[in-house]
C-alpha positions in Angstrom: 25.3 -11.7 77.5 25.3 -8.0 76.9 22.2 -6.4 78.4 20.7 -4.3 75.6 19.0 -1.0 76.7 15.7 0.0 75.3 16.8 3.5 74.5 19.3 2.9 71.7 19.7 0.1 69.2 23.0 -1.8 68.8 25.6 -0.5 66.4 24.6 -1.0 62.8 27.0 -3.1 60.7 26.9 -4.6 57.2 27.9 -8.2 57.9 27.4 -10.7 60.7 31.0 -11.2 61.6 32.8 -11.1 65.0 36.5 -10.7 65.2 38.3 -13.4 67.2 41.3 -11.3 68.3 41.6 -11.5 72.1 39.5 -14.6 72.4 42.3 -16.4 74.4 42.0 -13.7 77.1 38.3 -14.5 77.6 34.8 -14.4 76.1 34.0 -11.8 73.5 30.6 -10.1 73.8 29.0 -8.0 71.0 25.7 -6.5 70.1 25.0 -5.2 66.6 22.2 -4.5 64.2 22.0 -5.7 60.6 20.0 -3.2 58.5 18.6 -4.8 55.4 19.7 -8.2 56.6 19.0 -10.0 53.4 22.2 -8.6 51.9 24.5 -10.1 54.6 22.4 -13.2 55.6 21.1 -14.4 52.2 17.5 -15.5 51.5 15.2 -15.0 54.4 11.6 -16.1 55.0 10.3 -12.6 55.5 11.4 -9.1 54.3 13.1 -8.2 57.6 13.9 -4.6 58.2 16.6 -5.3 60.7 18.0 -8.1 62.9 19.5 -7.2 66.3 22.1 -9.8 67.4 23.6 -10.2 70.9 26.4 -12.8 70.9 28.9 -14.2 73.3 31.9 -16.1 71.8 34.2 -18.3 73.8 36.7 -21.1 73.2 35.3 -24.7 73.1 36.9 -28.1 73.0 40.4 -27.1 72.0 40.4 -25.4 68.6 36.7 -25.0 68.4 34.7 -21.8 69.2 31.2 -21.6 70.6 28.9 -18.7 69.9 25.5 -18.3 71.7 23.2 -15.4 71.8 19.8 -13.9 71.0 18.3 -12.3 68.0 15.4 -9.9 67.6 14.1 -9.1 64.1 11.2 -7.1 62.6 9.4 -7.3 59.3 6.3 -5.6 57.8 4.2 -8.0 55.8 0.6 -8.2 54.6 -2.1 -10.3 56.3 -2.7 -13.3 54.1 -6.5 -12.8 54.4 -7.2 -9.1 54.3 -3.8 -7.7 52.9 -3.5 -5.2 55.8 0.2 -4.4 56.7 1.3 -6.1 60.0 4.5 -5.8 62.0 5.9 -9.2 62.7 8.6 -9.7 65.5 10.8 -12.7 65.7 12.8 -13.3 68.9 15.0 -16.4 69.5 18.0 -17.7 71.4 20.6 -19.6 69.3 23.8 -21.4 69.7 26.5 -22.6 67.3 29.7 -24.6 67.5 32.5 -23.7 65.0 35.1 -26.3 64.3 38.2 -26.2 62.1 37.9 -28.1 58.7 39.8 -31.2 60.0 37.1 -31.6 62.8 34.1 -30.4 60.8 31.5 -32.9 59.5 29.1 -31.3 57.0 25.4 -31.7 57.9 26.1 -32.0 61.7 23.3 -30.0 63.4 24.4 -26.8 65.1 28.1 -27.1 63.9 29.6 -24.8 61.4 33.0 -24.6 59.7 35.6 -22.3 61.2 38.1 -20.7 58.9 41.2 -20.5 61.1 42.9 -18.1 58.8 40.2 -15.5 58.6 40.4 -14.3 62.2 36.7 -13.8 62.5 33.5 -15.8 63.0 30.7 -15.6 60.3 27.4 -15.7 62.2 25.3 -15.6 59.0 24.5 -19.3 58.8 23.2 -19.8 62.4 21.3 -16.5 62.5 19.7 -17.2 59.1 18.7 -20.7 60.2 17.1 -19.4 63.4 15.1 -16.8 61.4 13.8 -19.5 59.1 12.8 -21.7 62.1 11.1 -19.0 64.1 9.4 -16.9 61.4 5.7 -17.6 61.0 4.8 -19.5 57.8 1.5 -17.6 57.5 0.9 -14.1 58.8 -2.6 -13.1 59.8 -3.7 -9.9 61.5 -6.0 -12.0 63.8 -7.2 -15.5 64.1 -10.7 -14.5 63.1 -9.9 -12.2 60.2 -12.7 -12.6 57.7 -10.5 -11.5 54.8 -11.7 -10.1 51.5 -14.7 -11.0 49.4 -13.4 -13.1 46.5 -15.8 -11.4 44.1 -15.8 -7.7 44.9 -12.7 -7.4 47.1 -14.4 -5.6 50.0 -12.7 -6.0 53.3 -15.2 -8.1 55.2 -14.1 -6.8 58.7 -15.1 -3.3 57.7 -18.3 -3.8 55.8 -20.7 -6.5 54.6 -20.4 -7.7 51.1 -23.4 -7.0 48.7 -22.5 -9.7 46.1 -25.3 -12.1 45.2 -24.9 -15.6 46.6 -23.2 -18.0 44.2 -25.6 -20.0 41.9 -25.7 -23.7 42.6 -24.1 -25.9 40.1 -26.7 -28.1 38.2 -24.2 -31.0 38.1 -24.7 -31.4 41.9 -28.5 -31.4 41.8 -28.8 -35.2 41.9 -26.9 -35.3 45.1 -28.9 -32.6 47.0 -30.9 -34.2 49.7 -28.5 -37.2 50.1 -26.4 -35.4 52.7 -28.9 -35.5 55.5 -27.9 -35.7 59.1 -26.1 -39.0 60.2 -28.9 -40.1 62.5 -31.4 -39.9 59.6 -29.2 -42.0 57.4 -28.7 -44.8 59.9 -32.3 -44.9 61.0 -31.7 -43.8 64.6 -29.5 -42.1 67.0 -25.8 -42.7 66.9 -24.5 -43.9 70.2 
């Protein structure tokens, strides 16, 4: 793999493609950044600002090509409880095997079609798949975020809500008092 320095990001590109010229001479290593990756990768789980991709491509089992690498992506989203903006980072390792159409079976996990006439590898499918797998389904600023008051909208982490407590629903009045503690209902302590 290409060691990526912390001082400068990889070269920005528009599409997630790696040329295969020179692959017979040995592995090809590339590092690049997709700015606005939704355009080249398709629908993504979060509005990622960029995706950094490090990849190593080498020959595999005859006419096939194996790609493996890492990705590092960042998105700015709102906490689902308090709506504060949060930076979300996704980091993952990935691998994909590309086979020519004659040896490709649709639906086979981790295997992608290789277009032998194109002269390049399209990494969009495997990278998009890893982003979907590793992106959080729900984003929260902290595990104990109290969120917003549903009535007045005040951010409960910053100040107390002054809304009156909700009135009890008269339809439940007949059931009040039936929900005592379990040991009271059974007539003794529960073992």
